[in-house]
C-alpha positions as CSV (number, residue, x, y, z in Angstrom):
1,M,-53.3,-76.4,-114.8
2,T,-53.0,-80.0,-115.9
3,P,-53.4,-82.6,-113.2
4,E,-50.8,-85.5,-113.5
5,S,-52.6,-88.4,-114.8
6,N,-50.6,-90.8,-113.0
7,Q,-51.7,-89.4,-109.8
8,I,-55.3,-88.9,-110.4
9,G,-56.3,-91.8,-112.7
10,S,-55.8,-94.4,-110.4
11,P,-58.4,-95.1,-107.5
12,I,-56.9,-94.7,-104.1
13,G,-57.4,-97.7,-101.8
14,G,-59.5,-100.8,-102.2
15,R,-62.7,-99.3,-101.2
16,E,-62.5,-96.0,-103.0
17,T,-64.7,-95.9,-106.4
18,L,-63.6,-94.0,-109.6
19,L,-66.0,-91.3,-108.9
20,E,-64.6,-90.5,-105.5
21,T,-61.2,-90.7,-106.6
22,I,-61.9,-88.0,-109.2
23,A,-63.9,-85.8,-107.3
24,R,-61.6,-86.0,-104.1
25,R,-58.6,-84.9,-106.6
26,M,-60.9,-82.3,-107.9
27,I,-61.5,-80.9,-104.3
28,G,-57.8,-81.0,-103.5
29,L,-56.9,-79.3,-106.6
30,V,-59.4,-76.5,-105.7
31,M,-58.3,-76.0,-102.1
32,E,-54.9,-75.7,-103.2
33,D,-55.8,-73.0,-105.7
34,H,-54.7,-74.8,-108.7
35,Y,-58.3,-73.7,-110.0
36,K,-59.5,-70.5,-108.7
37,A,-62.9,-69.0,-107.7
38,G,-64.6,-68.2,-111.1
39,D,-62.1,-70.3,-113.3
40,R,-63.9,-72.3,-116.0
41,L,-63.0,-75.8,-115.9
42,P,-61.7,-77.6,-118.8
43,A,-64.5,-79.4,-120.9
44,E,-65.3,-83.0,-119.8
45,L,-63.3,-84.5,-122.8
46,E,-60.0,-82.7,-121.7
47,L,-60.6,-83.4,-117.9
48,A,-61.5,-87.2,-119.1
49,R,-58.0,-87.1,-120.9
50,Q,-56.3,-85.3,-117.9
51,F,-57.5,-87.8,-115.4
52,N,-57.2,-90.7,-117.8
53,V,-60.7,-91.8,-117.3
54,G,-64.0,-91.8,-119.4
55,R,-66.1,-88.7,-120.0
56,G,-69.1,-90.4,-118.0
57,A,-66.8,-90.8,-114.7
58,I,-66.1,-87.0,-114.9
59,R,-69.6,-86.1,-115.7
60,E,-70.7,-88.1,-112.5
61,A,-67.9,-86.5,-110.4
62,L,-69.1,-82.8,-111.6
63,K,-72.6,-83.8,-110.6
64,A,-71.5,-84.6,-107.2
65,L,-69.4,-81.6,-106.6
66,S,-72.1,-79.5,-107.8
67,V,-74.1,-80.9,-105.0
68,V,-71.8,-79.4,-102.5
69,G,-71.5,-76.5,-104.3
70,L,-67.9,-76.7,-105.1
71,V,-68.7,-75.8,-108.8
72,R,-71.6,-74.5,-110.8
73,V,-72.8,-75.6,-114.3
74,E,-73.8,-72.9,-116.7
75,R,-75.8,-74.4,-119.4
76,G,-73.8,-73.5,-122.7
77,K,-71.2,-71.8,-121.0
78,G,-69.4,-74.6,-119.0
79,T,-68.3,-75.8,-115.7
80,F,-67.0,-73.1,-113.3
81,V,-65.3,-73.2,-109.6
82,A,-67.7,-71.4,-107.2
83,E,-67.0,-68.7,-105.1
84,R,-65.8,-70.0,-101.5
85,S,-69.0,-68.3,-100.1
86,D,-71.2,-70.5,-102.3
87,F,-69.3,-73.5,-101.5
88,L,-71.3,-76.1,-99.5
89,V,-74.7,-74.1,-99.7
90,G,-76.4,-76.5,-102.0
91,P,-76.7,-79.2,-99.6
92,I,-79.4,-77.2,-97.3
93,S,-82.2,-77.6,-99.8
94,L,-81.8,-81.4,-100.4
95,G,-84.2,-83.9,-99.1
96,F,-84.5,-87.6,-99.0
97,N,-88.0,-87.3,-101.0
98,L,-86.3,-86.6,-103.9
99,G,-84.8,-89.8,-105.5
100,V,-82.0,-88.1,-107.9
101,Q,-80.7,-85.9,-105.2
102,F,-80.8,-88.7,-102.6
103,S,-78.2,-90.6,-104.9
104,S,-76.3,-87.4,-105.2
105,L,-76.4,-86.7,-101.5
106,V,-75.0,-90.1,-100.8
107,D,-72.1,-89.5,-103.1
108,A,-71.3,-86.1,-101.8
109,R,-71.2,-87.3,-98.1
110,K,-68.9,-90.1,-99.1
111,L,-66.6,-87.6,-100.7
112,I,-66.5,-85.4,-98.0
113,E,-66.5,-87.7,-94.8
114,V,-64.2,-90.3,-96.2
115,E,-61.6,-87.3,-96.7
116,L,-62.3,-86.0,-93.2
117,A,-61.5,-89.5,-91.7
118,G,-58.3,-89.5,-93.4
119,L,-57.4,-86.1,-92.3
120,A,-58.5,-87.1,-88.7
121,A,-56.1,-89.9,-88.8
122,K,-53.1,-87.4,-89.6
123,H,-54.1,-84.7,-87.2
124,A,-56.0,-86.3,-84.2
125,D,-54.7,-85.6,-80.8
126,A,-55.4,-87.4,-77.6
127,K,-58.3,-85.1,-76.7
128,A,-60.1,-85.6,-80.2
129,I,-59.7,-89.4,-79.9
130,R,-61.2,-89.4,-76.2
131,V,-64.2,-87.2,-77.5
132,M,-64.6,-89.9,-80.5
133,Q,-64.3,-92.6,-78.0
134,G,-67.0,-90.9,-75.6
135,H,-69.5,-90.9,-78.4
136,L,-68.9,-94.5,-79.4
137,E,-69.3,-95.4,-75.7
138,G,-72.6,-93.4,-75.8
139,M,-73.7,-95.3,-78.9
140,Q,-73.2,-98.9,-77.3
141,K,-75.0,-97.7,-74.1
142,H,-78.1,-96.3,-76.1
143,A,-78.1,-99.0,-78.4
144,A,-78.2,-101.7,-75.6
145,L,-81.0,-99.7,-74.2
146,G,-83.1,-99.4,-77.4
147,A,-83.0,-95.5,-77.0
148,F,-82.7,-94.7,-80.7
149,E,-83.0,-90.6,-80.1
150,E,-80.0,-90.9,-77.7
151,F,-78.3,-93.1,-80.1
152,L,-78.8,-90.7,-82.9
153,K,-77.3,-87.8,-81.1
154,A,-74.2,-90.0,-80.0
155,D,-73.9,-91.2,-83.8
156,L,-73.9,-87.7,-84.9
157,G,-71.7,-86.5,-82.4
158,F,-69.3,-89.3,-83.4
159,H,-69.0,-88.0,-87.1
160,F,-68.8,-84.4,-86.0
161,A,-66.1,-85.5,-83.9
162,V,-64.3,-86.8,-86.8
163,A,-64.8,-83.7,-88.7
164,D,-63.4,-81.5,-85.6
165,A,-60.1,-83.9,-85.5
166,A,-59.6,-83.5,-89.3
167,G,-58.8,-79.7,-88.6
168,N,-60.1,-78.4,-91.7
169,P,-63.1,-75.9,-91.1
170,L,-64.0,-75.4,-94.7
171,L,-64.8,-79.3,-95.2
172,S,-66.3,-79.4,-91.6
173,Q,-68.7,-76.9,-92.6
174,F,-70.3,-79.2,-94.9
175,M,-71.2,-81.4,-92.1
176,T,-73.0,-78.5,-90.4
177,L,-75.1,-77.6,-93.1
178,I,-76.5,-81.3,-93.8
179,R,-76.8,-82.1,-90.2
180,N,-80.5,-82.4,-90.2
181,L,-80.5,-84.4,-93.3
182,M,-77.8,-86.7,-91.6
183,A,-80.0,-87.1,-88.4
184,Q,-82.8,-88.2,-90.9
185,W,-80.6,-90.8,-92.3
186,I,-79.5,-92.1,-89.0
187,S,-83.1,-92.1,-87.7
188,V,-84.4,-94.0,-90.6
189,T,-81.7,-96.8,-90.4
190,S,-80.8,-97.1,-87.0
191,K,-84.1,-98.6,-86.0
192,E,-83.7,-101.5,-88.7
193,P,-82.9,-104.9,-87.2
194,G,-79.3,-105.3,-86.8
195,V,-78.3,-101.8,-88.2
196,A,-77.3,-100.4,-85.0
197,E,-74.8,-103.1,-84.2
198,E,-73.4,-102.9,-87.5
199,A,-72.8,-99.1,-87.1
200,L,-71.1,-99.5,-83.8
201,N,-68.9,-102.3,-85.5
202,Q,-68.1,-99.7,-88.1
203,H,-67.7,-96.7,-86.2
204,G,-65.1,-98.7,-84.0
205,S,-63.2,-99.5,-87.1
206,I,-62.9,-95.9,-88.2
207,L,-61.8,-95.0,-84.4
208,E,-59.1,-97.6,-84.3
209,A,-57.6,-96.3,-87.6
210,V,-57.8,-92.7,-86.4
211,R,-56.2,-93.6,-83.0
212,N,-53.4,-95.6,-84.8
213,H,-52.9,-92.4,-87.2
214,K,-53.4,-94.6,-90.4
215,P,-55.2,-92.2,-92.8
216,R,-55.7,-94.9,-95.5
217,E,-57.3,-97.2,-93.2
218,A,-59.6,-94.4,-92.0
219,R,-60.6,-93.5,-95.2
220,D,-61.5,-97.1,-96.1
221,A,-63.3,-97.8,-92.9
222,M,-65.4,-94.7,-93.4
223,A,-66.1,-95.4,-97.1
224,R,-67.4,-99.0,-95.9
225,H,-69.7,-97.3,-93.4
226,L,-71.3,-94.9,-95.5
227,E,-71.8,-97.5,-98.2
228,T,-73.3,-99.8,-95.8
229,M,-75.6,-97.2,-94.4
230,A,-76.5,-95.9,-97.7
231,R,-77.8,-99.5,-98.8
232,H,-79.9,-100.0,-95.5
233,L,-81.1,-96.3,-96.2
234,A,-82.1,-97.1,-99.7
235,K,-83.9,-100.4,-98.5
236,A,-85.8,-98.5,-95.8
237,R,-87.2,-95.8,-98.4
238,R,-88.2,-98.7,-101.1
239,R,-90.2,-100.2,-98.1
240,Q,-91.8,-96.8,-97.3
241,K,-92.9,-96.4,-100.9
242,A,-94.2,-99.6,-101.2
243,K,-96.5,-99.2,-98.1
244,P,-100.2,-98.9,-98.8
245,A,-101.5,-95.4,-98.4
246,Y,-103.9,-96.6,-95.5
247,A,-100.8,-98.2,-93.7
248,A,-98.8,-94.9,-93.8
């Protein structure tokens, strides 16, 4: 089925990148069964025409989608929609010590969590919002005490509360599969000067958008948060690599 280029070729919101727009639309097409498990996707050039974008943007979007297991690439044959049982299996094997996979993980997490935030803003009830608020208050308390392990738990709890509020079990499964990687990410960044406070403010913006049932603002807030934390993580990783062996 040919996507409508006027819907897909244009980025959504001020913070969403072209890659995120393409991949998020592709996720939607698969979830709505426009493309079914086992279907071969059109060639990159044809997808570029349908989405009204460059071939390079399509290639990067497919790479991110292969990381979360939505598609599989078979050399010489093409790109195929994965079986639902395979969806999101890929992230289990990812690790921060692999540079290329790190960037793919960042992209994949943004694709899923930005959409989850938008869905949470549509579907969250009062109970779900109270749960998110509780985790945010926990982050505030533990940040003030310098209790980074407890801060990490509250931070993770907030993200999982957003996923639960979205009401989409398949997308939420992604969060469960990369829970340990998320914990590593938060553990590294939250100890950097000023990062915990910045994360608190950004979580507050996400919660406010969800509470007010504003999906676009929720997506934008989550995108800003993940972009910021990805930059902090990249800096921390560079510093770790630059350390002399005897200083490790």
